[in-house]
Wavefront OBJ file of the C-alpha trace (Angstrom):
o trace
v 2.506 -31.648 -26.185
v 0.553 -31.209 -29.406
v -2.480 -32.839 -27.815
v -2.346 -30.396 -24.901
v -2.357 -27.428 -27.286
v -5.304 -28.870 -29.199
v -7.285 -29.304 -25.986
v -6.428 -25.755 -24.942
v -7.625 -24.375 -28.311
v -10.832 -26.365 -27.926
v -11.550 -24.788 -24.530
v -10.727 -21.315 -25.793
v -13.082 -21.681 -28.757
v -15.888 -22.849 -26.515
v -15.318 -19.933 -24.165
v -15.309 -17.372 -26.986
v -18.479 -18.762 -28.547
v -20.464 -18.374 -25.332
v -21.153 -14.635 -25.342
v -22.977 -14.611 -22.015
v -20.217 -16.640 -20.403
v -17.581 -14.373 -21.968
v -19.321 -11.355 -20.469
v -19.288 -12.840 -16.989
v -15.728 -14.036 -17.459
v -14.252 -10.777 -18.760
v -16.792 -7.965 -19.139
v -18.311 -7.979 -15.675
v -14.999 -8.390 -13.810
v -13.530 -5.532 -15.854
v -16.482 -3.290 -14.946
v -16.212 -4.250 -11.273
v -12.488 -3.669 -11.242
v -12.780 -0.235 -12.847
v -15.581 0.690 -10.431
v -13.689 -0.287 -7.311
v -10.497 1.224 -8.674
v -12.279 4.540 -9.276
v -13.674 4.775 -5.732
v -10.593 3.514 -3.886
v -9.066 6.963 -3.813
v -12.076 8.583 -2.144
v -13.273 6.297 0.579
v -13.583 9.158 3.009
v -12.148 9.531 6.471
v -12.127 6.248 8.306
v -10.193 4.998 11.250
v -7.009 3.449 9.956
v -3.782 2.106 11.340
v -0.587 3.520 9.913
v 2.674 1.635 9.797
v 5.407 4.257 9.567
v 9.181 4.130 9.431
v 10.962 6.814 11.448
v 14.582 7.946 11.132
v 16.153 10.155 13.826
v 19.383 11.506 12.344
v 19.609 14.356 14.887
v 19.834 12.082 17.966
v 19.217 15.031 20.277
v 17.074 15.242 23.388
v 14.519 17.336 21.539
v 14.290 14.962 18.564
v 13.845 12.027 20.949
v 11.021 13.905 22.643
v 9.481 14.676 19.267
v 9.502 10.955 18.385
v 7.882 10.070 21.707
v 5.208 12.732 21.156
v 4.374 11.151 17.804
v 4.281 7.686 19.329
v 2.067 8.733 22.247
v -0.147 11.144 20.353
v -1.990 8.583 18.231
v -2.560 4.951 19.162
v -3.317 4.120 15.519
v 0.330 4.637 14.502
v 3.027 1.974 14.540
v 6.520 3.466 14.436
v 9.491 1.376 13.344
v 12.924 2.985 13.750
v 15.356 2.382 10.888
v 17.807 4.229 8.642
v 17.070 6.546 5.719
v 17.707 4.162 2.746
v 15.708 1.362 4.368
v 12.809 3.666 5.241
v 12.509 5.062 1.701
v 12.800 1.595 0.167
v 10.043 0.243 2.444
v 7.681 3.054 1.430
v 8.498 2.629 -2.257
v 7.769 -1.106 -2.055
v 4.485 -0.530 -0.201
v 5.706 -2.207 3.011
v 5.129 1.039 4.974
v 2.499 3.721 4.483
v 5.056 6.454 4.995
v 8.328 7.517 6.567
v 9.297 10.384 8.897
v 12.898 11.587 8.676
v 14.328 13.973 11.301
v 17.506 15.497 9.829
v 20.558 16.618 11.749
v 20.078 20.046 13.356
v 16.424 19.554 14.288
v 16.978 20.267 17.984
v 19.080 23.397 17.409
v 16.524 25.010 15.099
v 13.728 25.152 17.685
v 12.812 28.803 18.341
v 9.819 30.929 19.348
v 7.796 33.525 17.435
v 9.889 35.321 14.960
v 13.003 35.099 12.945
v 14.892 32.009 11.944
v 13.738 28.925 10.169
v 11.389 26.372 11.769
v 12.575 22.825 12.453
v 12.691 20.674 9.324
v 11.056 17.243 9.105
v 11.101 15.245 5.866
v 8.314 12.853 4.927
v 7.812 10.173 2.308
v 4.332 8.779 1.659
v 3.111 6.010 -0.622
v 1.384 7.872 -3.520
v -1.550 5.447 -3.378
v -2.402 6.549 0.177
v -3.573 10.150 -0.040
v -5.695 9.941 3.128
v -2.727 8.748 5.173
v -0.622 11.665 3.899
v -3.077 14.165 5.392
v -3.252 12.241 8.650
v 0.546 12.110 8.880
v 0.840 15.875 8.461
v -1.667 16.447 11.283
v 0.212 14.069 13.573
v 3.510 15.880 12.908
v 2.039 19.306 13.593
v 0.465 18.067 16.827
v 3.753 16.563 17.997
v 5.621 19.766 17.065
v 3.180 21.866 19.070
v 3.449 19.630 22.114
v 7.239 19.586 21.880
v 7.473 23.375 21.587
v 4.895 24.490 24.129
v 5.608 21.648 26.527
v 8.745 23.592 27.445
v 6.645 26.268 29.159
v 6.042 23.905 32.075
v 9.699 22.987 32.530
v 12.258 25.718 33.317
v 15.165 23.457 32.341
v 13.734 23.214 28.825
v 12.370 26.771 28.668
v 15.698 28.527 29.289
v 17.566 26.873 26.330
v 14.543 27.543 24.141
v 14.592 31.225 25.088
v 18.343 31.411 24.412
v 17.874 29.952 20.919
v 14.935 32.279 20.293
v 16.936 35.367 21.266
v 19.840 34.247 19.082
v 17.487 33.628 16.163
v 15.887 37.039 16.718
v 19.249 38.798 16.560
v 20.087 37.061 13.288
v 16.712 37.791 11.703
v 16.534 40.581 9.141
v 12.854 40.453 8.206
v 11.295 41.929 11.373
v 10.440 45.558 12.002
v 11.885 47.358 15.008
v 8.557 47.502 16.956
v 8.078 43.761 16.490
v 11.687 43.070 17.470
v 11.329 45.136 20.678
v 8.032 43.459 21.537
v 9.558 40.002 21.127
v 12.573 40.956 23.271
v 10.193 42.104 26.000
v 8.188 38.881 25.700
v 11.322 36.730 25.983
v 12.303 38.705 29.099
v 8.877 38.045 30.596
v 9.182 34.355 29.813
v 12.554 34.375 31.562
v 10.795 35.643 34.671
v 8.271 32.843 34.255
v 11.132 30.344 34.113
v 12.519 31.774 37.383
v 9.148 31.410 39.076
v 8.647 27.888 37.741
v 12.025 26.888 39.099
v 11.207 28.384 42.495
v 7.794 26.716 42.684
v 8.811 23.339 41.213
v 8.481 21.517 44.514
v 4.870 22.649 44.872
v 4.172 22.299 41.156
v 2.536 25.744 40.931
v 2.515 28.517 38.375
v 2.710 26.353 35.257
v 0.175 28.391 33.300
v 1.503 30.978 30.889
v -0.116 34.250 29.964
v -1.408 34.604 26.431
v 0.622 36.796 24.149
v -0.226 38.607 20.973
v 1.180 36.595 18.087
v -0.583 38.356 15.268
v 2.461 40.351 14.199
v 5.227 37.928 13.189
v 4.697 34.867 11.075
v 5.017 31.607 13.031
v 5.428 28.051 11.757
v 5.768 25.079 14.082
v 7.342 22.827 11.490
v 8.703 22.820 7.972
v 7.437 19.530 6.475
v 9.287 18.622 3.280
v 7.984 15.707 1.160
v 10.668 13.458 -0.328
v 10.481 11.752 -3.743
v 10.403 7.959 -3.634
v 12.025 7.273 -6.981
v 15.376 5.579 -7.189
v 18.271 8.008 -7.747
v 18.474 6.995 -11.407
v 14.879 8.062 -12.075
v 13.680 11.642 -12.449
v 10.099 11.014 -13.600
v 7.203 11.116 -11.198
v 6.189 7.646 -10.108
v 2.484 8.148 -10.614
v 1.760 9.579 -14.036
v -1.955 8.820 -13.942
v -4.628 7.783 -11.467
v -5.111 4.681 -13.592
v -1.721 3.455 -12.399
v -3.538 2.538 -9.188
v -6.861 1.235 -10.472
v -5.829 -0.844 -13.498
v -3.792 -3.459 -11.560
v -6.758 -4.098 -9.233
v -9.111 -4.230 -12.224
v -6.858 -6.792 -13.894
v -7.132 -9.085 -10.884
v -10.937 -8.912 -11.005
v -10.796 -10.054 -14.620
v -8.477 -12.923 -13.692
v -10.886 -13.969 -10.934
v -13.604 -14.182 -13.606
v -11.436 -16.502 -15.696
v -10.667 -18.632 -12.665
v -14.325 -19.189 -11.774
v -15.386 -19.818 -15.380
v -12.735 -22.437 -16.130
v -13.290 -24.132 -12.764
v -16.966 -24.603 -13.656
v -16.103 -25.826 -17.163
v -13.775 -28.445 -15.699
v -16.406 -29.789 -13.313
v -18.921 -29.743 -16.185
v -16.689 -31.984 -18.285
v -16.184 -34.266 -15.311
v -19.878 -34.629 -14.441
v -20.963 -35.082 -18.082
v -18.360 -37.722 -18.812
v -16.299 -35.658 -21.236
v -13.104 -36.356 -19.368
v -13.799 -40.078 -19.418
v -14.350 -40.015 -23.182
v -11.168 -37.984 -23.685
v -9.223 -40.570 -21.760
v -10.068 -43.090 -24.495
v -8.066 -40.943 -26.899
v -4.295 -41.420 -27.072
v -3.752 -38.706 -24.466
v -2.279 -38.971 -20.999
v -3.829 -37.527 -17.854
v -1.168 -34.840 -17.719
v -2.044 -33.668 -21.227
v -5.756 -33.526 -20.373
v -5.252 -31.358 -17.298
v -2.384 -29.459 -18.914
v -4.627 -28.471 -21.821
v -7.258 -27.093 -19.434
v -4.613 -25.236 -17.443
v -3.012 -23.838 -20.598
v -6.352 -22.509 -21.837
v -7.005 -20.811 -18.494
v -3.513 -19.287 -18.501
v -3.904 -17.928 -22.041
v -7.298 -16.415 -21.235
v -6.011 -14.850 -18.007
v -3.050 -13.323 -19.846
v -5.416 -12.053 -22.548
v -7.834 -10.323 -20.152
v -4.962 -8.773 -18.189
v -3.447 -7.612 -21.464
v -6.802 -6.085 -22.405
v -7.038 -4.227 -19.078
v -3.468 -2.963 -19.304
v -4.054 -1.802 -22.885
v -7.127 0.104 -21.720
v -5.038 1.607 -18.922
v -2.333 2.734 -21.325
v -5.015 4.312 -23.481
v -6.285 6.194 -20.416
v -2.827 7.496 -19.506
v -1.115 4.704 -17.578
v 2.604 4.479 -18.343
v 4.325 1.289 -17.079
v 7.841 1.916 -15.767
v 9.209 -1.448 -16.931
v 7.236 -3.197 -19.739
v 9.431 -6.314 -19.646
v 8.952 -6.689 -15.899
v 5.231 -6.133 -16.417
v 5.082 -8.985 -18.932
v 6.747 -11.340 -16.435
v 4.339 -10.180 -13.707
v 1.359 -10.917 -15.952
v 2.638 -14.411 -16.694
v 3.360 -15.173 -13.023
v -0.042 -13.860 -11.925
v -1.828 -15.954 -14.543
v 0.124 -19.055 -13.455
v -0.806 -18.481 -9.819
v -4.495 -18.309 -10.604
v -4.348 -21.384 -12.856
v -3.439 -23.276 -9.695
v -6.313 -21.582 -7.873
v -8.649 -22.683 -10.681
v -7.491 -26.304 -10.468
v -8.025 -26.437 -6.709
v -11.326 -24.554 -6.977
v -12.729 -27.056 -9.517
v -12.609 -29.804 -6.874
v -14.491 -27.896 -4.163
v -17.798 -29.615 -5.033
v -19.246 -32.343 -7.204
v -21.707 -30.231 -9.205
v -21.458 -27.129 -11.395
v -23.697 -25.169 -9.026
v -21.594 -26.034 -5.996
v -18.314 -25.130 -7.674
v -19.734 -21.962 -9.233
v -21.166 -20.650 -5.948
v -18.195 -21.651 -3.819
v -15.775 -20.361 -6.457
v -17.189 -16.863 -6.594
v -17.499 -16.832 -2.814
v -13.806 -17.645 -2.563
v -13.007 -14.992 -5.174
v -14.836 -12.319 -3.197
v -12.990 -13.276 -0.009
v -9.632 -13.221 -1.790
v -10.449 -9.785 -3.215
v -11.591 -8.443 0.162
v -8.499 -9.636 1.995
v -6.158 -8.829 -0.891
v -7.099 -5.166 -1.293
v -9.243 -5.627 -4.411
v -12.249 -3.918 -2.814
v -10.858 -1.727 -0.029
v -7.246 -0.507 0.305
v -5.286 -2.548 2.799
v -4.623 0.527 4.976
v -8.321 0.716 5.887
v -8.516 -2.912 7.009
v -8.120 -4.021 10.647
v -4.696 -5.248 11.662
v -5.664 -8.916 11.652
v -7.031 -8.597 8.113
v -3.817 -6.967 6.937
v -1.919 -9.934 8.328
v -4.335 -12.378 6.689
v -3.910 -10.597 3.342
v -0.561 -12.365 2.918
v -2.575 -15.532 2.200
v -4.541 -13.941 -0.645
v -3.087 -14.366 -4.152
v -4.953 -11.178 -5.115
v -2.593 -9.136 -2.921
v 0.483 -10.649 -4.525
v -0.961 -10.242 -8.015
v -1.727 -6.557 -7.455
v 1.712 -6.018 -5.923
v 3.435 -7.750 -8.860
v 1.645 -5.534 -11.396
v 2.125 -2.328 -9.391
v 5.821 -3.099 -9.046
v 6.222 -2.831 -12.803
v 3.661 -0.073 -13.395
v 4.664 2.557 -10.821
v 6.395 1.175 -7.708
v 9.693 0.838 -9.617
v 10.572 -2.559 -8.178
v 14.041 -3.754 -8.920
v 14.193 -7.239 -10.414
v 15.294 -8.601 -7.050
v 12.348 -6.925 -5.303
v 9.910 -8.193 -7.938
v 11.040 -11.770 -7.319
v 9.143 -11.807 -4.007
v 5.564 -11.512 -5.387
v 6.486 -13.582 -8.451
v 7.810 -16.420 -6.299
v 4.729 -16.372 -4.098
v 2.421 -16.520 -7.138
v 4.405 -19.340 -8.739
v 4.295 -21.246 -5.468
v 0.534 -20.759 -5.156
v 0.088 -21.984 -8.727
v 2.194 -25.112 -8.194
v 0.506 -26.047 -4.899
v -2.985 -25.382 -6.286
v -2.307 -27.454 -9.405
v -1.039 -30.346 -7.290
v -4.086 -30.190 -5.008
v -6.387 -30.102 -8.038
v -4.752 -33.110 -9.691
v -4.906 -35.211 -6.506
v -8.505 -34.242 -5.696
v -9.659 -34.689 -9.280
v -8.228 -38.204 -9.381
v -10.074 -39.119 -6.197
v -13.363 -37.685 -7.525
v -12.973 -39.592 -10.761
v -12.366 -42.866 -8.930
v -15.311 -42.304 -6.574
v -17.753 -41.769 -9.483
v -16.484 -44.591 -11.678
l 1 2 3 4 5 6 7 8 9 10 11 12 13 14 15 16 17 18 19 20 21 22 23 24 25 26 27 28 29 30 31 32 33 34 35 36 37 38 39 40 41 42 43 44 45 46 47 48 49 50 51 52 53 54 55 56 57 58 59 60 61 62 63 64 65 66 67 68 69 70 71 72 73 74 75 76 77 78 79 80 81 82 83 84 85 86 87 88 89 90 91 92 93 94 95 96 97 98 99 100 101 102 103 104 105 106 107 108 109 110 111 112 113 114 115 116 117 118 119 120 121 122 123 124 125 126 127 128 129 130 131 132 133 134 135 136 137 138 139 140 141 142 143 144 145 146 147 148 149 150 151 152 153 154 155 156 157 158 159 160 161 162 163 164 165 166 167 168 169 170 171 172 173 174 175 176 177 178 179 180 181 182 183 184 185 186 187 188 189 190 191 192 193 194 195 196 197 198 199 200 201 202 203 204 205 206 207 208 209 210 211 212 213 214 215 216 217 218 219 220 221 222 223 224 225 226 227 228 229 230 231 232 233 234 235 236 237 238 239 240 241 242 243 244 245 246 247 248 249 250 251 252 253 254 255 256 257 258 259 260 261 262 263 264 265 266 267 268 269 270 271 272 273 274 275 276 277 278 279 280 281 282 283 284 285 286 287 288 289 290 291 292 293 294 295 296 297 298 299 300 301 302 303 304 305 306 307 308 309 310 311 312 313 314 315 316 317 318 319 320 321 322 323 324 325 326 327 328 329 330 331 332 333 334 335 336 337 338 339 340 341 342 343 344 345 346 347 348 349 350 351 352 353 354 355 356 357 358 359 360 361 362 363 364 365 366 367 368 369 370 371 372 373 374 375 376 377 378 379 380 381 382 383 384 385 386 387 388 389 390 391 392 393 394 395 396 397 398 399 400 401 402 403 404 405 406 407 408 409 410 411 412 413 414 415 416 417 418 419 420 421 422 423 424 425 426 427 428 429 430 431 432 433 434 435 436 437 438 439
């Protein structure tokens, strides 16, 4: 064990003495991470696919129609029906971009032009997805309009709507008498329209409605009420700073720099015979590779600690510092395994260096390090599960602002630990074969 620590200190000293290498290992990845983190929130309007949870607590004919209007109105939306606690938990964990909740009484609150409250729809949106929040609001308003005015073509739906509108008008206290009389006359005219529609239904004629003057009373199709995503025990806003979003991604770029640098240093020692000379010393093969892995883990933890410290200085406030420390350790372990496997990609420093950074870029692209996952095609979002970058970002965000419970945090931690173990095993096996083939 002492020999492994000595080897790790040796590698760390060599890394710190090489200023150019230290820049490419820590400085450049930090700059790249901060850059991409800064622009992630303003990528503009692009075609995206939204995965939304929907909860219909009203279970009325009108709420069912409203759900179908949402589903049919935009092919880029995937709706998954569930219950309220599950929907909010999925959004908080980042599994869904948002949630639509239709409370009880939605169908009874539908009324026309004046008096009464508009139907209420509650929404919950992942704070890291501002573009999707605007898109969701547009989709809801479109569905509300189609649900309301679609009744004008169907007398069976128009008559109950007129009855609710008249009842709402009688209960309203904020309308002047001229406006009230005008609305009563309009509802009477619409009743005549319903009679004509019913008479002409067989021929499907007379479905057009005359335009009416709506400038007087105030009219809202829908009352959209955002819901907080914090657990009931928390009253603070989840996102205290924009750096809560960018710092975790920046930290993963720094870790990718460590991974590539230590992979090249390992192949350098192999090609120059350093590993062979070290084997003459009273050290086992496990201590040799363990020392290299330990040095990489320490450096990865250090650069992530540096990024998180910078984030705290800029206003980031982690929700659970202890959970964050565990996430940092698990992320570093996962990428130590990636480093070990990466060091056996080629036989030369140039091959490993080029292939290593190529692999890093791909992992960042598929893992959301460059572009938010919501903007990626569906097949890329599925493939992102294979990228350790995604799980590293998710582990850090869970402690910084997503408010993961310890049970929820176990998912990304377990994936990262598994990636680290498998990568280390692959690296050890491949390294042994390379050593035997060159000896």
